[in-house]
ROROSE-578083 format. One line per field, with one value per residue (C-alpha): residue in one letter; residue number from 1; x, y, z. Coordinates in pm, 1 decimal, padded with zeros to 6 digits. Layout:
BEGIN
r <- [A,...]
k <- [NUM,...]
u <- [X,...]
v <- [Y,...]
w <- [Z,...]
//
This chain:
BEGIN
r <- [M,V,H,P,P,N,D,D,P,T,W,W,R,D,A,V,I,Y,E,V,Y,V,R,S,F,A,D,G,D,G,D,G,T,G,D,L,A,G,V,R,S,R,L,P,Y,L,R,D,L,G,V,D,A,L,W,F,T,P,W,Y,A,S,P,M,A,D,G,G,Y,D,V,A,D,Y,R,A,I,D,P,A,F,G,T,L,A,E,A,E,A,L,I,A,E,A,L,D,L,G,I,R,T,I,V,D,V,V,P,N,H,V,S,D,Q,H,P,W,F,R,A,A,L,A,A,G,P,G,S,P,E,R,E,R,F,W,F,H,P,G,A,G,P,D,G,A,G,I,P,T,H,W,E,S,S,F,G,G,E,T,W,T,R,T,T,N,P,D,G,T,P,G,E,W,Y,L,H,L,F,T,A,Q,Q,P,D,L,N,W,T,H,P,D,V,W,A,E,H,E,D,V,L,R,F,W,F,D,R,G,V,A,G,I,R,I,D,S,A,A,L,L,V,K,D,P,A,L,P,E,L,P,A,A,G,S,S,P,V,P,G,G,H,P,H,L,D,R,D,E,L,H,D,V,Y,R,A,W,R,K,V,A,D,S,Y,A,G,T,R,V,L,V,G,E,V,W,L,D,D,A,E,R,F,A,A,Y,L,R,P,D,E,M,H,T,A,F,N,F,D,V,M,A,Q,P,W,D,A,A,A,L,R,A,S,V,D,R,T,L,A,A,H,R,G,V,G,A,P,A,T,W,V,L,S,N,H,D,V,T,R,P,V,T,R,Y,G,R,A,D,S,S,F,A,F,A,A,K,R,A,G,T,P,T,D,L,D,L,G,T,R,R,A,R,A,A,A,L,L,T,A,A,L,P,G,S,L,Y,L,Y,Q,G,D,E,L,G,L,P,E,V,E,D,L,P,P,E,A,V,Q,D,P,M,H,E,R,S,G,G,V,D,P,G,R,D,G,C,R,V,P,L,P,W,S,G,D,R,P,P,Y,G,F,S,A,A,G,P,A,G,P,G,T,E,P,L,A,P,W,L,P,Q,P,A,D,W,A,G,R,T,V,A,A,Q,E,A,D,P,G,S,M,L,R,L,Y,R,A,A,L,A,L,R,R,A,E,P,G,L,G,D,G,D,L,R,W,L,D,A,G,P,G,V,L,A,F,A,R,G,D,V,L,C,V,V,N,L,S,A,G,P,V,A,L,P,P,H,A,G,V,L,L,A,S,G,P,V,D,G,A,V,L,D,P,D,T,A,A,W,L,R,A,V,P,A]
k <- [1,2,3,4,5,6,7,8,9,10,11,12,13,14,15,16,17,18,19,20,21,22,23,24,25,26,27,28,29,30,31,32,33,34,35,36,37,38,39,40,41,42,43,44,45,46,47,48,49,50,51,52,53,54,55,56,57,58,59,60,61,62,63,64,65,66,67,68,69,70,71,72,73,74,75,76,77,78,79,80,81,82,83,84,85,86,87,88,89,90,91,92,93,94,95,96,97,98,99,100,101,102,103,104,105,106,107,108,109,110,111,112,113,114,115,116,117,118,119,120,121,122,123,124,125,126,127,128,129,130,131,132,133,134,135,136,137,138,139,140,141,142,143,144,145,146,147,148,149,150,151,152,153,154,155,156,157,158,159,160,161,162,163,164,165,166,167,168,169,170,171,172,173,174,175,176,177,178,179,180,181,182,183,184,185,186,187,188,189,190,191,192,193,194,195,196,197,198,199,200,201,202,203,204,205,206,207,208,209,210,211,212,213,214,215,216,217,218,219,220,221,222,223,224,225,226,227,228,229,230,231,232,233,234,235,236,237,238,239,240,241,242,243,244,245,246,247,248,249,250,251,252,253,254,255,256,257,258,259,260,261,262,263,264,265,266,267,268,269,270,271,272,273,274,275,276,277,278,279,280,281,282,283,284,285,286,287,288,289,290,291,292,293,294,295,296,297,298,299,300,301,302,303,304,305,306,307,308,309,310,311,312,313,314,315,316,317,318,319,320,321,322,323,324,325,326,327,328,329,330,331,332,333,334,335,336,337,338,339,340,341,342,343,344,345,346,347,348,349,350,351,352,353,354,355,356,357,358,359,360,361,362,363,364,365,366,367,368,369,370,371,372,373,374,375,376,377,378,379,380,381,382,383,384,385,386,387,388,389,390,391,392,393,394,395,396,397,398,399,400,401,402,403,404,405,406,407,408,409,410,411,412,413,414,415,416,417,418,419,420,421,422,423,424,425,426,427,428,429,430,431,432,433,434,435,436,437,438,439,440,441,442,443,444,445,446,447,448,449,450,451,452,453,454,455,456,457,458,459,460,461,462,463,464,465,466,467,468,469,470,471,472,473,474,475,476,477,478,479,480,481,482,483,484,485,486,487,488,489,490,491,492,493,494,495,496,497,498,499,500,501,502,503,504,505,506,507,508,509,510,511,512,513,514,515,516,517,518,519,520,521,522,523,524,525,526,527,528,529,530,531,532,533,534,535,536,537,538,539,540,541,542,543,544,545,546,547,548,549,550,551,552,553,554,555,556]
u <- [26950.7,27208.4,27250.3,27395.8,27794.5,27872.7,28065.9,27751.0,27740.8,27405.2,27238.9,26988.7,26789.3,26641.5,26687.2,26447.9,26476.3,26311.8,26145.7,26281.2,26106.9,26341.2,26109.4,25890.2,26083.8,26292.3,26364.6,26695.7,26691.4,26364.6,26245.9,25958.2,26092.1,26272.8,26638.8,26941.1,27030.7,26695.4,26771.5,27092.4,26991.3,26763.2,26992.6,26981.3,26574.8,26655.0,26901.0,26734.0,26375.3,26571.2,26640.8,26934.2,26917.1,26723.2,26562.9,26600.7,26342.6,26513.0,26727.4,26861.7,26835.9,26446.0,26189.7,25974.6,25708.6,25631.3,25778.2,26175.5,26111.9,26170.0,26531.3,26722.9,27083.3,27192.0,27497.8,27396.2,27139.6,26852.8,26934.9,26620.3,26779.8,27147.0,27474.8,27642.0,27898.4,27604.9,27485.5,27838.1,27816.8,27504.6,27542.4,27903.8,27659.4,27445.5,27683.3,27879.1,27547.7,27518.8,27273.3,27331.4,27175.2,26977.3,26923.8,26620.0,26743.1,26473.6,26567.5,26256.1,26236.8,26437.1,26330.5,26199.6,26512.6,26787.0,27048.9,26993.8,26607.8,26723.5,26981.7,26701.9,26477.0,26725.4,26887.1,26567.2,26415.5,26606.4,26904.7,27108.2,27001.7,26652.9,26796.7,26805.3,26411.2,26125.1,26016.8,25757.9,25675.6,25279.9,25040.2,24888.6,24975.9,25038.5,25141.6,24844.8,24732.6,24878.4,25122.7,24965.6,24635.9,24865.0,24714.8,24966.4,25035.4,24908.3,24584.9,24549.4,24770.7,25117.8,25203.9,25311.6,25352.4,25652.4,25680.0,25893.3,26158.6,25892.9,25586.1,25492.4,25361.9,25666.5,25740.3,25618.9,25772.1,25673.0,25580.4,25446.8,25396.7,25376.4,25472.4,25745.9,25926.3,26004.6,26103.4,26462.9,26493.9,26663.0,26773.1,27065.7,27397.3,27443.5,27132.7,27328.9,27675.6,27490.9,27268.5,27586.4,27799.6,27581.8,27510.8,27889.5,27887.1,27675.6,27830.6,28178.1,28012.3,27934.0,27572.7,27476.3,27162.8,26950.3,26601.7,26485.3,26153.2,25920.6,26170.2,25922.8,25892.7,26202.3,26212.0,25948.8,25877.4,26045.1,25739.2,25493.1,25173.3,24863.5,24765.0,24550.9,24146.2,23998.2,23926.1,24261.2,24629.9,24963.6,25127.3,25375.8,25663.3,25513.1,25347.7,25424.5,25604.9,25582.3,25784.5,25928.7,26187.9,26494.9,26480.7,26674.3,26969.1,26949.7,26960.8,27198.0,27454.5,27371.9,27414.4,27800.6,27858.6,27728.6,27887.8,28211.5,28227.8,28329.0,28085.4,27700.2,27561.7,27188.8,26952.8,26593.4,26339.9,25973.9,25795.9,25428.8,25304.5,25050.0,25233.8,25466.5,25632.8,25726.1,25749.3,25987.6,26240.6,26375.2,26514.0,26761.6,27119.4,27245.6,26987.1,26820.8,26890.6,26463.6,26205.4,25898.0,25629.1,25298.8,25044.1,25006.5,24966.0,24672.1,24493.1,24192.5,24214.4,24088.7,24265.3,24187.8,24336.5,24648.5,24736.3,24719.5,24913.4,25141.4,25188.9,25198.4,25467.6,25682.2,25668.1,25740.9,26060.2,26145.6,26172.3,26490.5,26634.1,26559.0,26407.7,26076.7,25961.1,25718.2,25557.1,25255.4,25293.8,25505.0,25492.9,25231.9,24994.2,24703.3,24850.9,24754.6,24571.5,24300.9,24310.9,24199.0,23925.3,23741.0,23445.8,23684.9,24056.4,24221.7,24411.0,24422.1,24553.3,24222.9,23980.3,24115.2,23876.4,23833.9,23504.2,23578.3,23482.6,23701.8,23691.6,24030.7,24003.0,23969.2,24263.7,24514.8,24383.5,24398.6,24750.1,24915.6,24819.0,24917.9,25303.9,25355.8,25245.5,25469.6,25735.2,25744.0,25715.4,26053.3,26264.0,26314.8,26094.8,26028.2,25830.7,25737.0,25811.2,25544.5,25361.8,25558.7,25381.0,25018.9,25007.1,24649.5,24578.5,24532.2,24250.7,24126.5,24411.9,24347.7,24326.7,24526.8,24791.7,24795.1,25090.9,25085.3,25038.4,24782.8,24549.0,24540.7,24596.5,24285.1,24053.4,24031.2,23894.1,24166.6,24285.4,24665.2,24906.3,25013.1,24793.1,25041.5,25342.6,25262.9,25530.2,25608.4,25539.5,25827.9,25713.9,25494.0,25105.4,25084.6,25208.2,25473.9,25528.6,25920.2,25909.0,26183.4,26390.8,26417.5,26353.8,26575.9,26714.8,26813.6,26721.6,26456.1,26316.5,25988.6,26026.4,25825.8,25467.3,25567.6,25501.7,25170.9,24995.9,24992.7,24662.1,24601.7,24496.1,24838.7,24998.0,24956.0,25101.9,25463.0,25722.0,25812.9,25405.5,25400.6,25818.5,25601.6,25308.8,25414.9,25119.6,25213.3,25266.9,25578.3,25669.1,25512.8,25722.7,26033.2,25935.1,25932.6,26177.1,26418.6,26264.1,26306.6,26638.0,26684.1,26490.3,26695.9,26402.9,26260.0,26429.1,26505.3,26418.6,26134.9,25774.0,25509.0,25157.3,24965.4,24599.4,24421.6,24043.6,23882.4,23978.4,24293.6,24605.3,24882.2,25252.0,25597.8,25918.9,26123.1,26016.2,25868.5,25447.4,25271.9,24922.5,24647.4,24282.6,24118.7,23768.7,23513.8,23512.1,23807.7,24007.8,24207.1,24549.6,24739.5,24957.9,25261.7,25522.3,25468.6,25370.8,25664.6,25503.4,25110.5,24936.2,24630.8,24602.7,24549.4,24335.7,24452.0,24463.7,24227.9,24263.2,24055.1,23971.3,24187.0,24492.5,24827.9,25033.3,25411.9,25454.4,25720.1,25632.5,25620.9,25950.6,25968.6]
v <- [17853.6,17624.2,17284.6,16976.0,16968.3,16851.9,16553.9,16455.1,16049.9,16083.8,16409.3,16215.1,16079.3,16390.9,16581.3,16840.5,16735.6,16973.8,16871.7,17082.5,17026.2,17189.6,17266.4,17452.0,17610.7,17941.5,17989.2,18148.7,18245.0,18343.3,18105.6,17949.5,17672.7,17616.7,17564.8,17493.4,17871.2,17934.3,17707.3,17855.0,18219.8,18072.3,17878.4,18204.6,18168.1,17781.5,17847.5,18099.2,17825.2,17634.5,17279.4,17035.9,16896.4,16917.6,16629.2,16695.8,16566.2,16414.8,16660.5,16438.6,16433.4,16329.9,16342.0,16436.3,16222.2,16174.4,16503.6,16321.0,15998.5,15889.1,15893.0,15898.4,15946.1,15959.6,16123.6,16435.6,16691.7,16824.6,17089.7,17263.1,17240.4,17365.8,17138.5,16901.9,17202.2,17374.9,17067.3,17022.5,17389.0,17411.4,17078.8,17279.4,17596.9,17415.4,17255.7,17550.9,17675.8,17336.0,17185.4,16871.9,16720.0,16415.5,16282.4,16090.8,15783.5,15562.9,15199.6,15048.1,15187.2,15368.2,15654.8,15456.8,15724.0,15560.9,15424.1,15049.6,15053.3,15212.2,14952.3,14688.8,14812.2,14814.8,14455.4,14267.1,13943.8,13702.0,13978.0,14035.3,14418.2,14266.3,14067.2,14394.9,14480.9,14254.3,14181.5,13886.6,13752.9,13779.3,13513.2,13288.9,13189.9,13496.3,13672.8,13927.7,13874.0,14081.8,13887.5,13964.2,14193.9,14370.9,14729.1,15046.4,15260.9,15541.4,15282.5,15118.2,14854.8,14778.3,14599.5,14779.2,14587.2,14684.9,14726.0,14514.9,14711.2,14554.5,14700.7,14389.6,14349.2,14244.9,14154.2,14299.9,14540.1,14578.3,14907.0,14951.4,15333.6,15463.4,15333.5,15554.0,15419.8,15029.2,14822.0,14734.1,14350.4,14306.7,13947.7,14097.7,14182.5,14481.9,14647.7,14556.1,14690.1,15025.7,15171.6,15113.3,15317.8,15579.2,15554.3,15605.3,15879.9,16117.3,15986.7,16120.8,16478.7,16496.6,16404.7,16275.9,16070.5,15892.0,15881.2,15555.0,15606.8,15313.3,15153.9,14807.7,14727.0,14651.1,14300.4,14090.8,13719.0,13569.9,13335.8,13686.6,13509.2,13675.7,13875.3,13663.4,13672.3,13945.8,13909.1,13711.8,13829.7,13703.7,13530.9,13820.8,13875.9,13641.0,13929.8,13903.9,14262.7,14436.3,14390.2,14049.9,13904.8,13930.0,14338.2,14300.3,14166.8,14487.4,14693.2,14550.5,14565.7,14947.8,15012.2,14821.7,15135.6,15429.2,15281.9,15285.7,15633.7,15880.4,16024.2,15896.3,15855.5,15806.8,15533.4,15667.2,15452.2,15554.3,15232.3,15218.4,14932.0,14836.8,14562.1,14756.3,14441.6,14432.1,14804.9,14777.8,14503.3,14759.0,14936.3,14682.9,14799.7,14634.9,14808.6,15152.9,15393.1,15550.9,15541.8,15781.6,15680.2,15829.0,15655.3,15977.1,16167.5,15929.2,15965.0,16192.1,16499.9,16247.0,16215.2,15834.5,15783.3,15998.2,15875.5,15467.6,15588.2,15740.0,15446.0,15210.9,15377.8,15444.8,15086.2,14932.6,15189.3,15074.4,14698.5,14770.3,15054.3,15330.0,15704.7,15760.3,15981.0,16206.8,16331.0,16601.1,16564.9,16570.8,16613.3,16338.2,16410.2,16693.7,16993.5,17017.1,17290.9,17175.9,16823.2,16939.5,17133.0,16834.6,16597.6,16350.2,16467.1,16129.9,16088.5,15794.3,15835.7,15617.5,15867.8,16163.5,16356.2,16670.1,16924.2,16808.2,17076.9,17222.2,17484.2,17664.4,17864.9,17520.5,17332.6,17601.5,17566.8,17235.7,17268.3,17460.9,17271.3,16988.0,17116.5,17158.0,16777.7,16630.0,16840.0,16770.0,16398.9,16181.9,16124.0,16340.8,16556.4,16609.0,16906.9,16972.5,17325.3,17553.2,17398.1,17643.0,17922.5,17718.8,17693.1,17548.4,17289.9,17466.4,17261.1,17459.6,17456.2,17492.5,17075.4,17245.0,17295.6,16920.8,16727.5,16461.6,16107.7,16012.1,16272.3,16072.6,15732.6,15759.8,15905.6,16239.6,16076.6,16150.2,16536.0,16427.4,16565.1,16910.7,17105.4,17068.2,17139.9,17455.6,17729.3,17840.1,18284.0,18489.1,18811.7,19083.9,19142.6,18912.0,18606.1,18488.2,18674.0,18659.8,18342.0,18406.0,18729.6,18835.9,18731.8,18532.1,18825.5,18941.5,19221.5,19445.4,19198.8,19012.4,18651.8,18384.6,18217.4,17962.3,17632.2,17568.6,17898.2,18058.3,18184.5,18521.1,18515.3,18440.9,18795.6,18719.8,18397.5,18520.0,18464.0,18837.3,18929.7,18621.3,18731.0,19050.8,18924.9,18770.9,18536.4,18393.7,18045.9,18100.9,18261.8,17941.2,17742.3,17920.3,17953.9,17580.0,17479.5,17698.9,17558.1,17203.4,17259.2,17431.7,17231.7,16909.8,16729.6,16732.0,16562.6,16186.2,16029.3,15910.8,15977.9,15987.5,16023.7,16202.7,16221.5,16526.1,16389.2,16268.2,16428.4,16584.3,16467.1,16552.2,16426.4,16530.6,16495.5,16622.2,16915.3,17060.7,16947.6,16939.9,16958.4,16907.6,17001.9,16788.8,16809.1,17055.4,17274.5,17449.1,17243.2,17323.3,17292.3,17111.0,17243.8,17439.6,17709.6,17895.5,17863.1,17831.8,17838.4,17777.9,17729.1,18002.7,18227.4,18106.8,18234.9,18186.5,17829.3,17764.3,17617.3,17651.4,17362.8,17285.1,17420.8,17334.1,17450.2,17341.2,17424.1,17460.6,17194.0,17269.4,17154.1,16881.5]
w <- [22285.5,22349.4,22118.0,22181.1,22165.2,21793.4,21923.8,22206.1,22060.8,22285.1,22045.2,21906.1,22216.5,22251.0,21967.4,21816.2,21419.0,21197.1,20838.8,20513.4,20229.7,19995.2,19779.6,19967.0,20196.7,20061.2,19714.7,19623.5,19276.9,19199.4,19002.1,19245.6,19357.9,19692.8,19718.9,19885.4,19867.9,20032.5,20305.9,20346.6,20348.1,20656.4,20877.3,21164.5,21142.2,21189.2,21505.9,21631.3,21642.7,21842.4,21634.4,21699.5,21336.3,20976.0,20822.9,20384.7,20195.9,19894.2,19707.0,19443.4,19100.5,18993.5,18718.8,19064.2,18972.4,19351.8,19487.9,19436.4,19617.8,19270.3,19268.2,18995.9,19116.4,19449.2,19463.5,19281.2,19365.3,19122.5,18940.9,19077.2,19419.4,19333.5,19354.2,19532.3,19636.3,19743.6,19949.3,20102.5,20209.8,20348.5,20607.8,20706.4,20780.8,20947.2,21191.3,21237.5,21390.6,21600.8,21361.9,21240.4,20911.1,20803.3,20473.1,20268.4,20120.1,19924.9,19958.4,19826.5,19461.9,19240.1,18967.4,18601.7,18460.6,18679.5,18509.6,18620.3,18468.3,18198.2,18176.1,18267.8,18004.5,17736.0,17795.5,17791.2,17962.3,18143.3,18125.6,18459.8,18441.0,18495.9,18807.0,19010.2,18967.1,19009.2,18623.9,18571.5,18251.1,18350.3,18415.5,18138.7,17818.0,17692.4,17985.3,17985.1,18322.0,18650.4,18830.8,19172.3,19265.8,19511.4,19580.5,19560.6,19876.6,19592.3,19538.4,19223.8,19073.4,19120.3,18838.5,18497.9,18161.7,17961.9,17577.1,17365.6,17141.6,16821.5,17004.5,17160.6,17519.3,17780.6,18063.0,18371.2,18684.1,19041.2,19176.4,19553.2,19454.3,19122.5,18797.7,18766.8,19052.4,18985.1,19315.4,19322.2,19422.7,19770.0,19718.6,19495.5,19618.1,19388.1,19554.5,19884.7,19787.2,19647.0,19909.2,20167.2,19946.1,19938.3,20313.0,20333.5,20006.4,20248.7,20576.1,20386.9,20347.1,20684.8,20741.7,21118.7,21032.5,20748.8,20720.7,20590.4,20345.1,20351.6,20569.0,20589.1,20189.9,20096.6,20096.2,19929.2,19885.7,19594.1,19563.5,19509.1,19678.6,19658.3,19985.6,20231.9,20210.1,20329.7,20677.9,20775.5,20791.0,20688.3,21017.3,21179.7,20921.9,20656.9,20457.0,20088.9,20099.4,20456.3,20743.0,20614.7,20928.2,20647.1,20626.2,20979.7,20834.4,20584.5,20918.9,21095.2,20767.7,20753.8,21148.1,21108.2,20853.0,21033.9,21332.2,21133.2,21141.8,21425.4,21631.7,21621.1,21279.2,21340.6,21100.9,21150.3,21003.5,20848.7,20965.4,20952.4,21147.1,21406.0,21634.2,21879.4,21903.8,21521.7,21543.1,21837.1,21654.6,21404.8,21698.1,21890.8,21956.1,21586.9,21425.3,21332.8,21659.6,21599.1,21424.9,21340.1,21621.4,21429.0,21658.7,21879.7,21507.4,21424.0,21755.8,21791.9,22022.2,22290.8,22673.9,22726.7,22345.6,22340.5,22687.1,22577.8,22261.8,22501.9,22734.8,22416.5,22274.8,22557.6,22664.4,22317.8,22287.1,22689.9,22583.1,22362.7,22485.1,22224.0,22267.4,22145.2,21889.0,21851.9,21527.4,21490.4,21086.5,20787.2,20423.7,20383.9,20648.1,20704.6,20897.3,21253.1,21292.1,20974.0,21155.2,21481.0,21387.2,21221.1,21383.4,21321.9,21440.2,21418.2,21089.9,20817.8,20514.4,20339.2,20561.4,20381.3,20145.2,19982.7,20135.7,20482.8,20735.8,20963.8,21249.3,21225.3,21583.5,21747.8,21559.5,21581.8,22030.2,21995.2,21773.7,22018.4,22291.3,22122.6,22062.3,22432.1,22470.8,22246.8,22327.7,22721.0,22597.3,22696.7,22334.8,22071.4,21862.3,21499.9,21369.6,20998.3,20835.1,20843.5,21156.6,21400.4,21210.0,21239.5,20859.8,20758.5,20504.7,20200.1,20089.4,19758.3,19528.3,19160.8,19025.3,18774.5,19061.3,19199.1,19129.3,19415.6,19195.7,19530.2,19387.4,19048.2,19161.2,19365.3,19058.2,19250.9,19572.3,19769.3,19779.6,19783.9,19990.4,19833.6,20042.2,20309.6,20093.6,20020.4,19984.6,20388.2,20371.8,20526.3,20518.0,20332.4,20282.4,19957.5,19739.1,19740.5,20102.9,20101.7,19965.4,19689.0,19755.5,19423.6,19060.9,18866.9,18662.7,19029.5,19292.3,19213.6,18936.1,19003.8,19118.9,18930.9,19101.2,19381.0,19234.6,19426.1,19517.5,19853.9,20029.2,20030.2,20333.2,20495.8,20540.6,20953.1,20909.7,20797.5,20963.4,21008.3,21158.7,21399.4,21526.2,21620.6,21780.1,22165.8,22121.8,21793.3,21695.8,21627.3,21931.1,22164.5,21977.3,22023.9,22409.9,22398.4,22240.5,22501.3,22780.2,22671.0,22620.7,22939.2,23160.5,23282.3,23332.3,22957.7,22631.1,22715.1,23046.3,23261.1,23259.4,23574.2,23458.1,23730.6,23838.0,23715.6,23620.7,23326.3,23001.7,23117.0,23079.2,23329.7,23392.3,23567.0,23386.1,23684.3,23841.9,23538.6,23493.1,23170.2,23231.9,22882.3,22927.5,22646.9,22834.8,22702.3,22996.2,23256.0,23504.8,23813.7,23802.4,23998.5,24291.2,24141.0,24208.8,23900.8,23542.5,23287.6,22950.0,22892.8,22522.8,22603.4,22862.9,23192.9,23461.8,23829.5,23861.5,23646.8,23276.8,22987.1,22729.4,22463.3,22663.9,22775.7,23064.4,23163.3,23544.9,23778.3,24037.7,24427.6,24602.7,24779.9]
//
């Protein structure tokens, strides 16, 4: 596998970026929790897989009320994961293997254990410390009324009332997520300065990029208005707390910080917006380099829906000169093997329910085909850890093991996101499947149980088992990423659609043809000079349902 040179200024335009959820990737000290030592020990695996960069979800000091997205200190590694020195070593060791590092920054909120918020609570109403957040006296003469009726991204209310030192009810504070994640006030200069300094802190340590969590939520309307009544929508840019126009000033300032460093340091936004034009505005040349495109991920397994989504995505990015990104899942989303095996194979947070039936064999066939589809599309590719192993969503976690606040705040209606966060299986025939190399007492001792239980039937899904199986999901991903890097027509560039009949997606990238059969029956392959790779058996000139193939085009 040949990676882009470390000094390549355009590496991000066609990079394959692997999401590392540290807590569940590999455990180096046997305590049942993944850590940086575990990641460092598995860097050769990531090199052999063929990825160009690693995106780490928050590894910072945190009470873990929301899986690390409640940050208490951006300049310290959480002790459960290791130390700052280990993070610096990991960044350097990965780069030696041709793999860059992207770290997560969460600018919308901090932990309620962050020094700023603790100081704000101690200082009391009207203090400068409280001006960094959204404190409110409450509605009504006694302040007992909730300031707004905005709904949390995790369900439930977005305001929590404080308690004064004498035990009486105090002011309210805003949190678009959990009560342990108070929102920052982006009209305050301290908030701007702190985040720009955090960017420099990590750029100084060699990271190649910053992934910006909840990037469209930072700025609030200071008047704190209610949302329009049901059936109506705010004017573009006029939502009280989503996609406000002032946000672009924040990212222009961040781009200046990134551009002040040698090499290309990229900004990658998590931007969930339905409006393609508003989405693309974040990718103008003086703002973010790329943003997650969730549109394809959310589509059902349907050729017309997927083609329309690809066309929308490419058109929106073309207008600002940015490359598209392709994502099948992440640490928040039901895994593809499970999702694609359901009667409704689309994805929406509001529709997640426990007990939804799935056909894992069907889902696996489709997930294999989807892997080749997205790897062939123009732009960069994101891969969530474990999808290269074809791991299903774990939907039978014991209730006492579930930690995701989405489950609790929904009153148990939403099954939560822990099912896609179960620790990876590396080897062996029983849990912990090599997730922990040894116990806390050293070699030869038993490791503690993983922080989330692994299924008893994952022996065939381990890395070791799949490395030995030429037909495995892992071997398919390795072959696809190697071809993607070797073929000049793949990666960044153009796409030309081909007519292959209803229910079929077919397009040309240089002299590589990608054909995906989403119909109910076999279809004839277009004329070609050979099969480069297929997600399933290819019988002569016929492609079976739920199968994708990369073909060599017939020379002109």
